[in-house]
C-alpha positions as MATLAB code, in Angstrom:
seq = 'XXXXXXXXXXXXXXXXXXXXXXXXXXXXXXXXXXXXXXXXXXXXXXXXXXXXXXXXXXXXXXXXXXXXXXXXXXXXXXXXXXXXXXXXXXXXXXXXXXXXXXXXXXXXXXXXXXXXXXXXXXXXXXXXXXXXXXXXXXXXXXXXXXXXXXXXXXXXXXXXXXXXXXXXXXXXXXXXXXXXXXXXXXXXXXXXXXXXXXXXXXXXXXXXXXXXXXXXXXXXXXXXXXXXXXXXXXXXXXXXXXXXXXXXXXXXXXXXXXXXXXXXXXXXXXXXXXXXXXXXXXXXXXXXXXXXXXXXXXXXXXXXXXXXXXXXXXXXXXXXXXXXXXXXXXXXXXXXXXXXXXXXXXXXXXXXXXXXXXXXXXXXXXXXXXXXXXXXXXXXXXXXXXXXXXXXXXXXXXXXXXXXXXXXXXXXXXXXXXXXXXX';
ca = [
      -4.355  -84.815   63.521;
      -7.193  -82.264   63.650;
      -6.674  -80.937   60.144;
      -8.035  -82.131   56.836;
      -6.174  -83.755   53.964;
      -7.134  -84.610   50.410;
      -6.619  -88.012   48.861;
      -6.758  -88.535   45.097;
      -6.112  -91.896   43.455;
      -6.087  -92.004   39.633;
      -5.588  -95.221   37.667;
      -5.639  -95.579   33.890;
      -8.516  -97.766   32.665;
      -7.840 -100.436   30.065;
      -9.877  -99.550   26.936;
     -11.631 -102.906   26.769;
     -12.789 -102.483   30.399;
     -14.402  -99.028   30.150;
     -17.939 -100.317   29.585;
     -17.709 -102.836   32.414;
     -16.396 -100.208   34.830;
     -19.078  -97.743   33.758;
     -21.730 -100.361   34.460;
     -20.259 -101.080   37.887;
     -20.345  -97.400   38.829;
     -23.964  -97.173   37.654;
     -24.799 -100.039   40.022;
     -23.059  -98.283   42.917;
     -25.147  -95.125   43.065;
     -27.618  -92.700   41.541;
     -25.767  -89.564   42.639;
     -25.406  -90.889   46.182;
     -23.400  -94.048   46.873;
     -25.514  -97.049   47.871;
     -22.666  -98.808   49.709;
     -23.125 -101.957   47.645;
     -19.393 -102.214   46.863;
     -17.811  -99.882   49.445;
     -19.572  -98.816   52.657;
     -18.242  -95.314   53.184;
     -19.829  -95.035   56.631;
     -17.263  -97.563   57.871;
     -14.309  -95.200   57.437;
     -12.651  -93.143   60.140;
     -12.510  -89.375   59.690;
     -14.207  -89.209   56.272;
     -16.054  -86.086   55.143;
     -16.767  -86.732   51.444;
     -15.767  -89.356   48.892;
     -16.461  -90.187   45.250;
     -15.516  -92.562   42.457;
     -15.738  -91.160   38.933;
     -14.898  -92.426   35.475;
     -13.110  -89.812   33.388;
     -13.778  -90.742   29.785;
     -11.006  -91.218   27.266;
     -10.723  -88.563   24.569;
      -8.207  -86.802   22.315;
      -6.033  -83.845   23.162;
      -5.938  -80.715   21.027;
      -3.324  -82.250   18.746;
      -5.420  -85.354   18.127;
      -3.406  -87.671   20.388;
      -5.380  -90.209   22.415;
      -5.927  -89.616   26.126;
      -6.918  -92.618   28.240;
      -9.893  -93.078   30.519;
      -9.212  -92.856   34.249;
     -10.829  -94.199   37.376;
     -10.475  -91.469   39.988;
     -11.154  -91.814   43.705;
     -11.282  -88.665   45.841;
     -11.730  -88.362   49.584;
     -11.625  -85.524   52.111;
     -10.187  -86.810   55.365;
      -9.294  -86.046   58.974;
      -6.807  -88.934   59.016;
      -3.609  -89.633   57.126;
      -3.959  -90.850   53.547;
      -2.087  -94.043   54.364;
      -4.512  -94.904   57.153;
      -7.529  -94.379   54.897;
      -6.084  -96.520   52.122;
      -5.282  -99.246   54.640;
      -8.897  -99.154   55.875;
     -10.189  -99.274   52.292;
      -8.082 -102.315   51.431;
      -8.576 -104.009   54.779;
     -12.360 -103.602   54.988;
     -13.402 -103.884   51.340;
     -10.858 -105.976   49.437;
     -13.475 -107.357   47.047;
     -14.734 -103.840   46.365;
     -11.226 -102.615   45.588;
     -10.764 -105.561   43.236;
     -14.092 -104.941   41.499;
     -13.194 -101.289   40.871;
      -9.501 -101.392   40.052;
      -9.171 -104.680   38.180;
     -10.332 -102.688   35.139;
      -7.183 -100.573   35.444;
      -3.738 -101.057   33.939;
      -1.231 -102.883   36.118;
      -3.649 -104.080   38.782;
      -2.354 -107.283   40.418;
      -3.522 -110.488   38.742;
      -3.553 -112.213   42.142;
      -4.490 -109.425   44.554;
      -3.604 -109.664   48.224;
      -3.688 -107.026   50.935;
      -0.126 -105.828   50.443;
      -0.126 -105.574   46.664;
      -3.600 -103.974   46.656;
      -2.322 -101.340   49.063;
       0.909 -100.873   47.101;
      -1.092 -100.377   43.889;
      -3.310  -97.674   45.394;
      -0.352  -95.876   46.982;
       1.490  -95.922   43.650;
      -1.474  -94.210   41.993;
      -1.927  -91.393   44.500;
      -1.645  -88.071   42.665;
      -0.921  -84.659   44.127;
      -3.521  -81.918   44.236;
      -2.361  -78.645   42.718;
      -4.633  -76.706   45.061;
      -7.003  -77.693   47.850;
      -9.748  -75.716   49.601;
     -11.136  -76.576   53.033;
     -14.128  -74.623   54.311;
     -12.805  -74.420   57.879;
      -9.415  -75.900   58.644;
      -9.460  -78.120   61.729;
     -13.199  -78.780   61.871;
     -13.453  -82.567   61.797;
     -16.274  -84.752   60.496;
     -16.773  -86.083   64.021;
     -17.064  -82.555   65.380;
     -19.622  -81.655   62.709;
     -21.811  -84.644   63.558;
     -21.442  -84.109   67.310;
     -22.394  -80.443   67.114;
     -25.426  -81.279   64.964;
     -26.463  -83.732   67.688;
     -25.966  -81.034   70.344;
     -28.282  -78.672   68.515;
     -30.888  -81.414   68.044;
     -30.785  -82.330   71.756;
     -31.019  -78.691   72.830;
     -34.028  -78.121   70.587;
     -35.676  -81.339   71.788;
     -35.155  -80.230   75.379;
     -36.541  -76.741   74.807;
     -39.556  -78.087   72.914;
     -40.288  -80.667   75.617;
     -40.028  -78.038   78.370;
     -41.671  -75.147   76.589;
     -44.124  -74.459   79.426;
     -41.440  -74.371   82.127;
     -39.074  -72.067   80.249;
     -41.688  -69.664   78.892;
     -40.875  -66.208   80.245;
     -37.341  -67.101   81.353;
     -34.525  -64.835   80.231;
     -31.839  -66.017   77.758;
     -29.164  -66.487   80.429;
     -31.396  -68.822   82.437;
     -32.343  -70.826   79.347;
     -28.652  -71.126   78.467;
     -27.938  -72.375   81.989;
     -30.661  -75.013   81.594;
     -29.050  -76.284   78.394;
     -25.653  -76.338   80.100;
     -27.207  -78.493   82.827;
     -28.499  -80.817   80.115;
     -24.947  -81.125   78.757;
     -23.644  -81.905   82.256;
     -26.253  -84.587   82.861;
     -26.243  -86.274   79.436;
     -23.155  -88.465   79.209;
     -23.320  -88.477   75.391;
     -22.824  -84.681   75.388;
     -19.884  -84.393   77.817;
     -17.576  -83.454   74.932;
     -19.536  -80.190   74.537;
     -18.255  -78.948   77.897;
     -14.894  -78.153   76.320;
     -13.878  -76.250   73.165;
     -13.367  -78.156   69.919;
      -9.862  -79.444   69.279;
      -7.612  -77.177   67.247;
      -4.991  -78.328   64.689;
      -1.828  -79.528   66.371;
       1.160  -77.228   66.877;
       3.271  -79.024   64.305;
       0.695  -78.392   61.585;
       0.244  -74.756   62.610;
       3.982  -74.192   62.610;
       4.331  -75.687   59.125;
       1.470  -73.547   57.844;
       2.938  -70.403   59.399;
       6.325  -71.157   57.846;
       4.720  -71.626   54.439;
       2.620  -68.480   54.851;
       5.746  -66.411   55.516;
       8.136  -68.130   53.107;
       6.093  -67.675   49.939;
       5.736  -63.864   50.182;
       9.429  -63.598   51.047;
      10.313  -65.612   47.953;
       8.090  -63.408   45.810;
       9.699  -60.332   47.326;
      13.132  -61.635   46.376;
      12.154  -62.221   42.744;
       9.832  -59.192   42.472;
      12.327  -57.129   40.402;
      12.366  -59.878   37.779;
       8.589  -60.245   37.920;
       8.092  -56.503   37.388;
      10.369  -56.570   34.349;
       8.581  -59.627   32.956;
       5.027  -58.382   33.625;
       4.624  -56.135   30.532;
       5.909  -58.929   28.274;
       3.584  -61.429   29.973;
       0.578  -59.162   29.410;
       1.399  -58.673   25.735;
       1.822  -62.402   25.129;
      -1.330  -63.096   27.169;
      -3.439  -60.752   25.020;
      -2.063  -62.299   21.851;
      -3.121  -65.716   23.095;
      -6.514  -64.498   24.294;
      -7.314  -62.888   20.945;
      -6.076  -65.890   18.969;
      -7.384  -68.833   21.035;
     -10.657  -70.369   19.829;
     -13.611  -69.733   22.133;
     -16.509  -71.645   20.570;
     -19.827  -71.526   22.400;
     -20.721  -75.221   22.393;
     -23.990  -76.480   23.804;
     -23.963  -79.603   25.994;
     -25.980  -82.495   24.523;
     -29.504  -82.635   26.020;
     -28.962  -86.249   27.084;
     -25.887  -85.212   29.118;
     -27.818  -82.398   30.798;
     -30.622  -84.822   31.665;
     -28.191  -87.429   33.027;
     -26.439  -84.863   35.191;
     -29.730  -83.430   36.493;
     -30.898  -86.883   37.614;
     -27.741  -87.274   39.708;
     -28.169  -83.975   41.573;
     -30.144  -82.611   44.527;
     -30.559  -85.838   46.498;
     -29.145  -84.169   49.641;
     -28.635  -80.641   50.934;
     -25.182  -80.838   49.308;
     -24.072  -81.814   45.810;
     -20.812  -82.941   44.222;
     -19.345  -81.168   41.222;
     -16.719  -82.818   39.037;
     -15.470  -81.314   35.775;
     -12.500  -81.895   33.488;
     -11.124  -79.848   30.631;
      -8.208  -79.617   28.243;
      -5.498  -77.059   28.962;
      -4.847  -74.815   25.988;
      -1.713  -75.984   24.165;
       1.741  -74.483   24.426;
       4.233  -73.722   27.190;
       2.788  -70.276   27.882;
      -0.584  -71.629   29.000;
       1.039  -74.488   30.900;
       3.264  -72.126   32.869;
       0.394  -69.706   33.426;
      -1.932  -72.292   34.907;
       0.876  -73.715   37.051;
       1.497  -70.268   38.527;
      -2.210  -69.596   39.018;
      -2.858  -72.889   40.778;
       0.138  -72.274   43.028;
      -1.360  -68.889   43.933;
      -4.768  -70.474   44.549;
      -3.208  -73.100   46.777;
      -1.525  -70.383   48.837;
      -4.736  -68.348   49.082;
      -6.914  -71.293   50.088;
      -4.387  -72.405   52.699;
      -3.795  -69.067   54.353;
      -6.480  -66.544   53.369;
      -9.698  -68.377   52.576;
      -9.763  -71.030   55.306;
     -12.552  -69.726   57.528;
     -15.690  -70.659   55.642;
     -15.397  -68.100   52.868;
     -13.863  -68.635   49.432;
     -13.565  -65.039   48.209;
     -17.228  -64.406   49.018;
     -18.616  -67.875   48.279;
     -19.632  -69.580   51.541;
     -21.396  -72.691   50.243;
     -18.357  -74.851   49.398;
     -17.215  -77.513   51.854;
     -14.149  -78.800   49.970;
     -12.629  -78.267   46.518;
      -9.530  -79.414   44.646;
      -7.697  -78.966   41.347;
      -5.753  -81.903   39.843;
      -3.697  -82.425   36.696;
      -4.087  -85.528   34.541;
      -2.390  -86.729   31.352;
       0.886  -84.915   31.826;
      -0.879  -81.618   32.625;
      -2.926  -81.732   29.433;
      -6.176  -82.023   31.414;
      -7.301  -80.484   34.707;
      -9.977  -81.816   37.056;
     -11.890  -79.490   39.335;
     -13.987  -81.175   42.025;
     -16.003  -79.691   44.864;
     -18.707  -80.430   47.435;
     -21.196  -77.581   47.688;
     -24.617  -76.625   49.043;
     -27.779  -76.150   47.019;
     -28.450  -76.544   43.315;
     -25.895  -76.285   40.542;
     -27.729  -73.266   39.149;
     -27.363  -71.362   42.424;
     -23.755  -72.556   42.716;
     -22.881  -71.164   39.283;
     -24.768  -67.927   39.953;
     -22.887  -67.510   43.232;
     -19.561  -67.710   41.423;
     -20.598  -65.472   38.537;
     -21.987  -62.780   40.840;
     -19.174  -62.793   43.410;
     -15.921  -63.990   41.836;
     -16.280  -64.111   38.066;
     -12.710  -62.813   37.901;
     -11.539  -65.842   39.902;
     -13.257  -68.215   37.488;
     -11.597  -66.443   34.578;
      -8.136  -66.612   36.109;
      -8.300  -70.405   36.302;
     -10.664  -71.637   33.631;
      -9.715  -69.234   30.830;
      -6.634  -71.434   30.400;
      -8.998  -74.235   29.355;
      -9.980  -74.851   25.759;
     -13.438  -73.548   24.842;
     -13.866  -71.187   27.801;
     -15.684  -67.913   26.964;
     -13.155  -65.353   25.794;
     -11.471  -63.443   28.642;
      -9.384  -60.260   28.708;
      -6.190  -60.038   30.764;
      -7.255  -63.212   32.615;
      -9.686  -61.243   34.792;
     -12.301  -59.614   32.570;
     -15.239  -60.887   30.481;
     -15.182  -64.694   30.377;
     -17.715  -65.886   32.963;
     -19.636  -62.633   32.546;
     -21.076  -64.269   29.437;
     -23.392  -66.204   31.726;
     -25.020  -68.527   29.196;
     -21.716  -69.459   27.536;
     -20.097  -70.067   30.932;
     -22.917  -72.315   32.168;
     -22.890  -74.287   28.921;
     -19.117  -74.671   29.239;
     -19.427  -76.094   32.751;
     -22.209  -78.521   31.821;
     -20.297  -79.670   28.744;
     -17.216  -80.481   30.831;
     -19.001  -81.931   33.853;
     -18.338  -85.560   34.718;
     -21.344  -87.610   35.914;
     -20.744  -88.388   39.599;
     -22.838  -91.409   40.485;
     -20.834  -92.717   43.438;
     -20.641  -89.896   45.971;
     -20.800  -89.984   49.749;
     -21.346  -87.252   52.320;
     -20.922  -87.993   56.012;
     -23.387  -85.243   56.979;
     -25.663  -84.811   53.986;
     -28.427  -82.913   55.788;
     -26.149  -80.067   56.880;
     -25.239  -77.013   54.826;
     -22.056  -75.056   55.485;
     -24.208  -72.414   57.205;
     -25.810  -75.082   59.452;
     -22.389  -76.427   60.387;
     -21.019  -72.990   61.259;
     -24.113  -72.184   63.316;
     -23.870  -75.455   65.236;
     -20.248  -74.642   66.015;
     -21.371  -71.275   67.412;
     -23.964  -73.010   69.607;
     -21.292  -75.204   71.151;
     -18.878  -72.301   71.605;
     -21.654  -70.244   73.186;
     -21.955  -72.756   76.010;
     -18.344  -72.235   77.070;
     -17.638  -69.982   80.062;
     -19.837  -67.209   81.448;
     -22.218  -65.124   79.378;
     -23.741  -61.699   79.884;
     -27.294  -60.972   78.745;
     -26.233  -59.887   75.257;
     -24.086  -62.956   74.631;
     -26.854  -65.213   75.913;
     -29.375  -63.574   73.581;
     -27.079  -64.132   70.595;
     -26.633  -67.750   71.628;
     -30.385  -68.302   71.976;
     -31.042  -66.797   68.525;
     -28.634  -69.353   67.047;
     -31.017  -72.080   68.251;
];
């Protein structure tokens, strides 16, 4: 397939089972999954995965919202194949997790387990992939290539001292030729198939054409939209609420076990059709931008995110944002505030309690303390999280890809020097 897909399964938790499910998730990980119930290393084409419990609450009108068990995975294989592997390899694990959920089969077998999970797959409103087409297998292989090249150069330091970059590159190419486990590095990485690229090109062209067709209506509606937006922004409550210290401590204990971290947050959408329509339009725009503009390792200036997604729950009354990112949460938040505070405002200012924004773009996240408190308050503890390459940052992965590419074909002195510096 050679392109990534998101899988999200969300099942409503029976109220009397919340505590039992919470205890199970606690037993399954401390921020990194321990594989006691599901061994994520057994799956084909898996980048990241997590199970989270979204707590039940009330909406802004006081109506009850249920708890949810949510499973998210970033994949190089079709969703159906991954679900079949999950059910086929870990049936007892699936039972242990989902028997707390409404409608789960009383007498589970392979087919009705699989049917249940498929029936609870939910669509992502927007999905970000750091580099489209770069598979988990490729990432691990290219990390191994770099390790082998460095081992070789360290072991032969005396023989290569004084050699020019082109000769050293040739020595590493010889290593690749001789080492059967590295033969894949003699050719370029696989690209997404033509069918996928054609579909993406069609989508990339069709959406602007559609906007062009309706642009006269949009231009007429824009002044009215801005007036109504400002009325909402001035009227909507924007309380600066502090997260409980015990929540902050719990979240901190679950973070920084690997080079990467997971982030999961959920919030209530501000009430009324105006906010609902606004966030629908914004997420559609984000989905377009992440598919066609920000798909080469750079999300509007932020280069530390591997994958991210936005999902509606509870009839669009709540939104989940989930990502896999490098470094600490503090640096992650600072990165966003410094580089794309306007982007945060566009999305999250439609959520209840977000720092007050102006015209969707201004202020908001610029109130740094209020923004960070808002994120912590809405963050969901992610105990069961798996990374298939937890020692590699996005920068490491991109550099390893350059090392492989630099071995392809001939190289002049300048190209060889650049390649050697990457090592």
